[in-house]
C-alpha positions as CSV (number, residue, x, y, z in Angstrom):
1,X,-42.0,58.1,-132.9
2,X,-45.6,57.1,-132.2
3,X,-44.9,53.7,-133.8
4,X,-41.9,53.1,-131.6
5,X,-43.9,53.9,-128.5
6,X,-46.8,51.6,-129.6
7,X,-44.3,48.7,-130.3
8,X,-42.7,49.3,-126.9
9,X,-46.1,49.2,-125.1
10,X,-47.1,46.0,-127.0
11,X,-43.8,44.4,-126.1
12,X,-44.2,45.3,-122.4
13,X,-47.8,44.2,-122.5
14,X,-47.0,40.7,-123.7
15,X,-44.1,40.4,-121.2
16,X,-46.5,41.3,-118.4
17,X,-49.0,38.7,-119.5
18,X,-46.3,36.1,-119.7
19,X,-45.1,37.0,-116.2
20,X,-48.5,36.8,-114.6
21,X,-49.3,33.7,-116.7
22,X,-53.1,34.5,-117.1
23,X,-55.2,32.1,-119.2
24,X,-55.9,33.0,-122.9
25,X,-59.6,33.4,-122.2
26,X,-58.9,36.0,-119.5
27,X,-56.4,37.8,-121.7
28,X,-58.9,38.1,-124.5
29,X,-61.2,40.4,-122.6
30,X,-61.2,43.9,-123.9
31,X,-61.6,45.4,-120.4
32,X,-58.6,43.5,-119.2
33,X,-56.5,44.7,-122.1
34,X,-57.5,48.3,-121.5
35,X,-56.7,48.1,-117.8
36,X,-53.3,46.6,-118.4
37,X,-52.4,49.4,-121.0
38,X,-53.7,52.1,-118.6
39,X,-51.5,50.7,-115.8
40,X,-48.5,50.6,-118.1
41,X,-49.1,54.2,-119.2
42,X,-49.4,55.4,-115.6
43,X,-46.3,53.4,-114.6
44,X,-44.2,54.9,-117.4
45,X,-45.4,58.5,-117.3
46,X,-45.7,59.2,-113.6
47,X,-41.9,59.1,-112.9
48,X,-41.3,61.5,-115.7
49,X,-43.9,63.9,-114.4
50,X,-42.5,63.7,-111.0
51,X,-39.0,64.4,-112.2
52,X,-40.2,67.3,-114.3
53,X,-42.0,68.8,-111.3
54,X,-38.9,68.6,-109.1
55,X,-36.8,70.0,-111.9
56,X,-39.2,72.9,-112.4
57,X,-39.4,73.6,-108.7
58,X,-35.8,73.6,-107.7
59,X,-33.9,74.3,-110.9
60,X,-35.8,76.9,-112.9
61,X,-36.1,79.2,-109.9
62,X,-32.3,79.5,-109.8
63,X,-31.6,80.3,-113.5
64,X,-33.5,82.7,-115.7
65,X,-32.1,81.0,-118.8
66,X,-33.8,77.6,-118.3
67,X,-36.8,76.9,-120.4
68,X,-40.1,76.6,-118.6
69,X,-42.2,73.9,-120.4
70,X,-45.2,74.8,-118.2
71,X,-46.1,76.6,-115.1
72,X,-48.0,74.5,-112.5
73,X,-51.0,76.2,-110.9
74,X,-50.1,78.0,-107.7
75,X,-46.4,78.1,-108.5
76,X,-45.5,81.6,-109.7
77,X,-42.6,82.2,-111.9
78,X,-39.6,83.3,-110.0
79,X,-36.4,85.0,-111.1
80,X,-32.9,85.3,-109.7
81,X,-32.4,88.7,-111.4
82,X,-32.3,90.8,-108.2
83,X,-32.0,94.0,-110.2
84,X,-35.4,93.6,-111.8
85,X,-37.3,91.3,-109.4
86,X,-39.9,92.8,-107.1
87,X,-38.8,90.3,-104.5
88,X,-36.2,92.4,-102.8
89,X,-35.2,93.0,-99.2
90,X,-37.2,96.2,-99.2
91,X,-40.4,94.3,-100.2
92,X,-40.1,91.5,-97.7
93,X,-41.7,91.6,-94.3
94,X,-39.4,88.9,-93.1
95,X,-36.3,90.9,-93.9
96,X,-37.0,93.5,-91.2
97,X,-37.0,91.0,-88.4
98,X,-33.6,89.7,-89.4
99,X,-31.8,93.0,-89.4
100,X,-29.0,93.1,-86.8
101,X,-30.0,96.0,-84.6
102,X,-27.7,98.6,-83.0
103,X,-25.1,98.6,-85.7
104,X,-22.0,100.5,-84.7
105,X,-20.5,103.3,-86.8
106,X,-18.2,100.9,-88.8
107,X,-20.6,98.1,-89.1
108,X,-23.0,97.5,-92.0
109,X,-25.4,94.5,-92.1
110,X,-27.4,93.7,-95.1
111,X,-30.4,91.5,-94.4
112,X,-31.9,89.7,-97.3
113,X,-33.5,86.5,-96.0
114,X,-37.0,86.0,-97.3
115,X,-39.4,83.0,-97.2
116,X,-40.6,83.9,-100.7
117,X,-37.2,83.0,-102.2
118,X,-35.3,79.7,-102.1
119,X,-32.1,79.4,-100.0
120,X,-30.0,79.6,-103.2
121,X,-31.8,82.8,-104.3
122,X,-31.3,84.4,-100.8
123,X,-27.6,83.6,-100.9
124,X,-27.0,85.1,-104.3
125,X,-29.2,88.1,-103.5
126,X,-27.1,88.7,-100.4
127,X,-23.9,88.7,-102.5
128,X,-25.4,91.1,-105.1
129,X,-26.7,93.5,-102.4
130,X,-23.4,93.5,-100.5
131,X,-21.5,94.4,-103.7
132,X,-24.1,97.2,-104.4
133,X,-23.8,98.5,-100.9
134,X,-20.0,98.5,-101.1
135,X,-20.1,100.4,-104.3
136,X,-22.5,103.0,-102.9
137,X,-20.5,103.4,-99.7
138,X,-17.2,103.9,-101.6
139,X,-18.8,106.5,-103.9
140,X,-20.2,108.6,-101.0
141,X,-17.0,108.2,-98.9
142,X,-15.0,109.8,-101.7
143,X,-17.6,112.6,-101.9
144,X,-17.4,113.2,-98.2
145,X,-13.6,112.9,-97.8
146,X,-12.8,115.3,-100.8
147,X,-15.6,117.8,-100.0
148,X,-16.7,117.1,-103.6
149,X,-19.9,119.2,-103.4
150,X,-18.1,122.2,-102.0
151,X,-20.6,123.0,-99.3
152,X,-18.4,125.4,-97.4
153,X,-19.9,125.1,-93.9
154,X,-21.3,121.6,-94.6
155,X,-19.6,118.7,-96.4
156,X,-23.1,117.5,-97.3
157,X,-23.2,120.3,-99.9
158,X,-24.5,123.8,-100.2
159,X,-28.0,122.6,-99.9
160,X,-27.3,121.8,-96.2
161,X,-26.1,125.3,-95.3
162,X,-28.0,127.0,-92.5
163,X,-29.2,129.9,-94.7
164,X,-30.3,127.6,-97.5
165,X,-32.4,125.4,-95.2
166,X,-34.3,128.1,-93.4
167,X,-37.6,127.3,-95.3
168,X,-37.1,123.6,-94.9
169,X,-36.8,124.0,-91.1
170,X,-39.9,126.2,-91.1
171,X,-41.9,123.5,-92.9
172,X,-40.6,120.7,-90.7
173,X,-41.5,122.7,-87.5
174,X,-45.0,123.0,-88.9
175,X,-45.1,119.3,-89.7
176,X,-43.8,118.3,-86.2
177,X,-46.7,120.2,-84.6
178,X,-49.4,119.4,-87.1
179,X,-48.8,115.6,-87.2
180,X,-47.7,115.1,-83.6
181,X,-44.2,113.9,-84.6
182,X,-42.2,112.3,-81.8
183,X,-39.8,109.9,-83.6
184,X,-37.8,111.3,-86.6
185,X,-35.7,109.2,-89.0
186,X,-33.3,111.2,-91.2
187,X,-31.8,109.1,-93.9
188,X,-29.2,109.9,-95.2
189,X,-28.5,112.4,-92.5
190,X,-25.2,113.8,-93.7
191,X,-23.3,115.9,-91.2
192,X,-26.5,117.2,-89.5
193,X,-25.5,120.8,-90.1
194,X,-29.0,122.3,-89.9
195,X,-31.4,119.7,-88.4
196,X,-30.9,120.7,-84.7
197,X,-32.0,124.2,-85.6
198,X,-35.6,123.0,-86.4
199,X,-38.1,124.5,-83.9
200,X,-39.3,121.7,-81.7
201,X,-36.3,119.5,-82.5
202,X,-35.4,118.9,-78.9
203,X,-38.8,117.5,-78.2
204,X,-38.3,114.7,-80.7
205,X,-36.3,111.5,-80.8
206,X,-33.9,111.9,-83.7
207,X,-32.3,108.9,-85.5
208,X,-29.8,109.6,-88.2
209,X,-28.7,107.0,-90.8
210,X,-25.8,107.4,-93.2
211,X,-23.8,105.0,-95.3
212,X,-20.4,106.8,-94.8
213,X,-18.7,105.3,-91.7
214,X,-16.4,108.3,-91.1
215,X,-19.4,110.6,-91.1
216,X,-21.4,108.4,-88.7
217,X,-18.5,108.2,-86.3
218,X,-18.1,112.0,-86.5
219,X,-21.8,112.6,-85.8
220,X,-21.7,110.2,-82.8
221,X,-18.8,112.2,-81.3
222,X,-20.0,115.6,-82.3
223,X,-23.5,115.2,-80.9
224,X,-22.7,113.0,-77.9
225,X,-24.2,115.6,-75.5
226,X,-27.6,115.5,-77.3
227,X,-29.5,112.8,-75.5
228,X,-32.3,112.7,-78.1
229,X,-30.0,111.9,-81.0
230,X,-28.7,108.5,-82.2
231,X,-26.7,107.5,-85.3
232,X,-26.0,104.3,-87.2
233,X,-24.4,103.3,-90.5
234,X,-27.1,102.2,-92.9
235,X,-27.7,101.6,-96.6
236,X,-31.3,102.9,-97.2
237,X,-31.5,101.0,-100.5
238,X,-30.6,97.5,-99.3
239,X,-31.1,97.5,-95.5
240,X,-34.6,97.4,-94.1
241,X,-35.5,100.0,-91.5
242,X,-35.6,98.5,-88.0
243,X,-37.6,101.3,-86.4
244,X,-41.1,102.8,-87.1
245,X,-40.7,106.6,-87.1
246,X,-43.5,109.0,-87.3
247,X,-41.8,110.9,-90.0
248,X,-38.8,110.2,-92.3
249,X,-36.6,113.0,-93.7
250,X,-35.1,111.9,-97.0
251,X,-33.9,115.2,-98.5
252,X,-31.5,115.6,-101.4
253,X,-30.8,111.9,-101.5
254,X,-32.8,110.0,-104.0
255,X,-31.4,112.0,-107.0
256,X,-27.8,111.0,-106.1
257,X,-28.6,107.3,-106.9
258,X,-29.7,105.4,-109.9
259,X,-33.4,105.5,-110.7
260,X,-33.7,101.8,-109.9
261,X,-32.0,102.3,-106.5
262,X,-34.2,105.4,-105.8
263,X,-37.3,103.4,-106.3
264,X,-36.0,100.6,-104.1
265,X,-35.0,103.1,-101.4
266,X,-38.4,104.7,-101.3
267,X,-40.1,101.3,-101.2
268,X,-37.8,100.5,-98.3
269,X,-38.8,103.7,-96.4
270,X,-42.5,103.0,-97.0
271,X,-42.0,99.5,-95.7
272,X,-40.9,100.9,-92.3
273,X,-44.5,101.8,-91.4
274,X,-43.7,105.5,-91.1
275,X,-46.6,107.8,-91.4
276,X,-45.0,110.7,-93.3
277,X,-42.1,111.3,-95.7
278,X,-40.3,114.6,-96.3
279,X,-38.5,114.9,-99.6
280,X,-37.9,117.4,-102.4
281,X,-38.7,117.9,-106.0
282,X,-37.9,120.3,-108.9
283,X,-40.8,122.0,-110.6
284,X,-38.5,123.1,-113.5
285,X,-34.9,122.8,-114.6
286,X,-32.5,124.4,-117.1
287,X,-30.8,127.1,-115.1
288,X,-28.9,126.2,-112.0
289,X,-28.3,122.6,-112.9
290,X,-27.4,123.4,-116.6
291,X,-29.9,120.8,-117.8
292,X,-32.4,121.3,-120.6
293,X,-35.8,122.5,-119.5
294,X,-38.2,119.8,-118.4
295,X,-35.4,117.2,-118.3
296,X,-35.8,115.2,-115.1
297,X,-35.6,111.7,-113.6
298,X,-32.9,110.3,-115.9
299,X,-30.2,107.7,-115.1
300,X,-27.0,108.7,-113.3
301,X,-24.3,106.7,-111.7
302,X,-24.0,106.4,-107.9
303,X,-23.0,109.8,-106.5
304,X,-24.2,111.7,-109.6
305,X,-27.3,113.9,-109.7
306,X,-30.4,114.7,-111.7
307,X,-33.3,117.1,-111.0
308,X,-35.8,114.9,-109.4
309,X,-39.6,115.2,-109.8
310,X,-41.3,112.7,-107.6
311,X,-44.7,113.4,-109.3
312,X,-43.4,111.8,-112.5
313,X,-42.4,108.2,-113.5
314,X,-40.9,106.1,-112.1
315,X,-42.0,107.5,-108.7
316,X,-45.5,108.8,-109.5
317,X,-46.1,110.3,-106.0
318,X,-49.5,111.4,-104.8
319,X,-50.0,115.1,-103.9
320,X,-48.1,116.4,-100.9
321,X,-49.8,117.4,-97.7
322,X,-47.9,120.7,-97.6
323,X,-44.8,122.3,-99.2
324,X,-42.5,125.3,-99.3
325,X,-39.9,126.6,-101.7
326,X,-36.3,125.8,-100.9
327,X,-33.3,128.3,-100.7
328,X,-32.6,131.6,-99.1
329,X,-35.8,133.5,-98.9
330,X,-37.3,130.7,-100.9
331,X,-35.2,131.6,-104.0
332,X,-33.5,128.9,-106.1
333,X,-32.7,128.4,-109.8
334,X,-34.6,125.1,-110.4
335,X,-38.1,125.5,-108.9
336,X,-37.0,123.3,-106.0
337,X,-39.6,122.6,-103.4
338,X,-39.7,120.4,-100.3
339,X,-42.9,118.8,-99.1
340,X,-44.5,116.3,-96.7
341,X,-46.3,113.2,-98.0
342,X,-48.6,110.9,-96.2
343,X,-47.3,107.3,-96.8
344,X,-47.6,105.3,-98.9
345,X,-47.1,107.9,-101.6
346,X,-45.1,106.2,-104.4
347,X,-47.2,105.0,-107.4
348,X,-50.3,106.7,-105.9
349,X,-50.3,109.6,-108.3
350,X,-51.2,109.7,-112.0
351,X,-47.6,110.4,-113.2
352,X,-48.3,114.0,-114.2
353,X,-46.3,116.9,-112.9
354,X,-47.7,118.9,-109.9
355,X,-49.5,122.0,-111.0
356,X,-49.0,124.9,-108.6
357,X,-50.7,128.3,-109.4
358,X,-48.2,131.1,-109.8
359,X,-49.5,133.1,-106.8
360,X,-49.0,130.1,-104.5
361,X,-45.5,129.6,-105.9
362,X,-44.8,133.2,-104.8
363,X,-46.4,132.6,-101.4
364,X,-44.4,129.4,-100.9
365,X,-41.2,131.4,-100.9
366,X,-42.1,132.8,-97.5
367,X,-44.8,130.5,-96.0
368,X,-45.8,126.9,-95.9
369,X,-48.6,126.1,-98.4
370,X,-51.1,123.3,-97.8
371,X,-52.2,121.3,-100.8
372,X,-55.8,122.0,-100.0
373,X,-55.0,125.6,-101.0
374,X,-53.8,124.4,-104.4
375,X,-57.0,122.4,-105.0
376,X,-59.1,125.4,-104.1
377,X,-57.2,127.7,-106.4
378,X,-57.5,125.1,-109.2
379,X,-61.3,124.9,-108.6
380,X,-61.6,128.7,-108.8
381,X,-59.6,128.8,-112.0
382,X,-61.9,126.3,-113.6
383,X,-65.0,128.3,-112.9
């Protein structure tokens, strides 16, 4: 191979000399020969480098199967695999500004444009996310239309019954007052069976998002007399949040999606610029959900369920600001708590389960517990 290249260069060199018709004395100079060879090398190699650069820039970014011979400085590797890429609509600042605002009950707009992806990547990402949103919507439409969770007074399930949510409402009233909450986003809001009963609710602006179109239409009609309430159809996994609430309620929602979509949804909520997040976790399992003890955060299909523990991977939440036990009189079978987190919270913890002293667990059945009390109890126990 090297011999062929040398022969080719020698042949071209002689041809060049014949074309320019230099004298033999001039051609014999070593410096001249070196200069001619250098020019030939640059002439031959430069087009190939330029072609490789263009190929790398425009082709390898649209196919994860193409081989990368090298990575030029300042050009990060990109991937079209939207399911594993960190470049998603939830992670892009540009996405939020492109969301069509004021979506009606039957209208769902997925915004995916981002300057950190190529046009081709944006197009394919949009198709993928539309398929995911359609799948998610159909799953929860079936759950709602068939009353799959058998909630009795609420089609959002027994966890949305008035009696069951008494402690959740008590904690939210405390949070509204303590953190000066004026704008509340509830996503997904379900049929809003218990939320208006929160003390101080009428002094807030309440926005409810849900992916089920029939449910959103029903809420708009049912609460039309409530001037402080608005509703819109929304996929909290793939659609950026177009408002900046003081507090987001995301209760009994993440665990009904795949782990991947749960992480994407939480990242999306954090991206809204909200100050606080309300969600739930299970301190133990094995009874009410018929799942082996300490089994949590495992894969389910859309619409399924698992006992979520946001303190553990893949969520790794920081400690909550305050919390309370869920259920009638704070009683439930799975150590279920609801808490308030200051955002951002995801990936801010150490991945270990929250440790709550037994006496504070008992107290949390009746009263709101602040995390400072947990820390004090732990300090006393270590003395």
